[in-house]
N, C-alpha and C positions, 0 to 999 in steps of 0.2 A: 401646599407646601412649595413655597418658591425655589426651585434646583438649582443651586450654585453650579459656577464652572468647574470649582475644586472638588463638588462632591462628584458629579459626571464624570469627569476625569478619573477620581480614582476609584469610581463602579468599573472604568471600563480597564483601566490598569490593573485589577484584580482578575477579573475576567480573561485579560491576555494570559497572567499568569497562571491562572490556578484551573480556567476552565468553567463551563456551565453545562455540559453534557453530563448524565448521570443516569448510567443503565449498565444492568450486568449481562456481560457476556455469556449466552447461552450455547454450547456446544453444538446442540443440535440446529440451531438457527444460524450457525456461524461458516464463513468460508473464508481460509486465508488468502490473499492474494500476493503474490510477489513478484514484483513489478521490475522488469527489465533487469536483471541480475545475467548479464549476457557478456560474451566474451570483449566487447568492444569496451564496456562500461567495467568488468571487474578484475579479467586477467590480467596481471600485473605487466605495464610497460607495452601492452602487443597494440594499443592504436593511442592516437592522439586525444580519444575521448575517453581515455582511462580514468576512472576518478575512486584513486586512493582511499578516501573514507568507505566505501563499499567495499573494497577487499577487505578492509580491517573489521569491519563488520560482521562479514560475509558469515564466519564459524559463529557466531551469535543467532544470526537470523537461521542458519541449518539446524541449529538445538531447537529455535521454534517451530519450525517445520516439523521436525520430528514428534516434538509435543502435541501438535496440530493433528499429525497423523494416529497418534496413540488416542486422541480424543474423538476420531473419526469425524475430523473437520475436514471437507477438501480441501485440497490444495491446488489453486490454480495458476499457474505462470503465464505471463506476459512477456514478448520479445517487442522492441521498437526496430522494426523491419525497414529500412528504406530501400530496398532492393525492389519492392515489386509495389511499390507505392502508387505511381502513375494516376489515373483519375480517382481515386479513392484518397488523394492526400486534401488535406484542406489548403483552399486557393492561397490563403495568407501565407502559409509556412512556406510557398514557393519564393518568396522575399526574403526570407530570413536567411542568414550563413551559414547554414549546417554543413556544408563543404569547401571549409574553407582552407583546409590543408591540404586537398587534394588526395586524401586518404582514403581507398576503397577496400572493404572485405575483400580478403583473396579466394575468389572463386568459389565459396559457398554460402548456405544460406545462414544468418545470424542464428545463433545456439545459445541456450543455456549454459552457463560457467559450468563444467563438468563437476567442480569439487562442491556446487550445490546438491548435487545429488537429487536432481528431479528423477521420478521414476515414469516411466513409461506409459502407464494407465492414468496419468494424472493431465487434466488439460493443458495445451498449450495454445495462447493467443497471440496472432502476430497481429499487432496493430500499426492503424497509419499516422497515429497521432500520438499526442503526450497522452491523454486519457484514456484509461481501457476500456471506457464504455461507448468511445464513439465509433460507429462505424464496423462493431463486432458483435460477436454474440454473448457477451458477457452476460448483460442482463437477462436475457432468456434464460442463458445457465442458471443463473442464482434462482432465478422463479420456479423452473422446473425442478431443482434441488431445494425448493422450500427453505431456501435462507435469506434472512433479512437482516441479517448482520457481515458487514466486510470488515476484515483485518487488513490493514494496508500496509507492506512493507517494500522494500528495494530501494530502487534509485531512478531518478533525481527527486530529492525530498520535493523543492520547490518547482519541479516541471511535473514530470509524468506522476509520480507519487500524489502529490497537491492536487494536481487536476482530477485523478481519480478519484480522490477523497471528495471533492467538490460534486463532481458528477454524481457519485453514489449517495451524498447528502441530497441532491436536486431530486433523484430518484426515489426517495424516501427511506433509502436504509440506514440502518443503524451503523457509524462507521468508528472503527478502532483503529487509532493511527500510532504505528510504534515509532515511540521517540528515539530509541538507539538501534531498531532495526531499519532504520531508513538513512541514507546519505545523498549528501550534494557535492559539487565540484567544487564548492569554495565553501568551507564549515564555518565561517562568518554567518552563512547564509541559513544557515540550519535551525536555529532557535527562532528568528523572525518569521519564518514560514512557521514552524512548530506555532507560535502565539497565536497567528491569523487562524488556523485550524483549531486550536484548543478554545478559542472564543467564540468560534461562529457555525464548525461544522463535524466537530470528531471529538470523542473522549480519546486524548492524548495518554498513553501508558509507554512502559519500559517492556522490555520482554519478559522480564521478569515479572512484572506485575501482568501482563496476559496470562502467564504460563500459572501464575497464583490462583488466576480465577477460573482458569478450566480446571487445575486440580480441584479446588473449591464446589465447582460444579458438579464435577465428577463424583464427588462424594457423598454431596449433599442427596437426600433421598429425593426423589421427584415426588411432584402433587399428584400425577394419576397412580402411583404406588400407593398413595396414603388413601387414596379413593377406596382401593380394593382390602382395606383391613376393616376388618369388622370388631 
């Protein structure tokens, strides 16, 4: 068969629009990653790095957090904390204009935005770069929890969330990416990033679709339960 340009282009377009990943979310194998829902990015008007779209989607993400807790899925929070990066910061980041406004956090460490309702018994990772796996204990934590699926949510879609999804994929995790529980600072960038992730890295679902899968898995009888039936 001779593959025409039209055929390969249509095939690629279909993958960008509809995705290639296909797996079920198993609550006992999943963890929810809430990326960088911190004051700088989510608290309205507090810093020049505010992401209004993140504030708008925060109530939806808060509901998904509660649904994951109900399904006994561990919730792991991250913060992009540039107050103590020092030598841990990737060398290349030093050449990017992250501090072009002169704004500095007023005298305290970065924290998860309070309305997100992080619990004190839930892990908080302070990461030195975009991806949550770079120079953090996240991979070890997930493997100790026997989790092979991560649900990626938070902000920014096309920076910290997208990088985390790619890092998870490279480490062999099944990646679920929340299409409406992630947000970016320019909403025209949201769908292009989702399209790339959908084609090559993740199962891209809405929060409702994720919750529906969790509910269905909770209702379904487990295979090991069937094995005990005589």
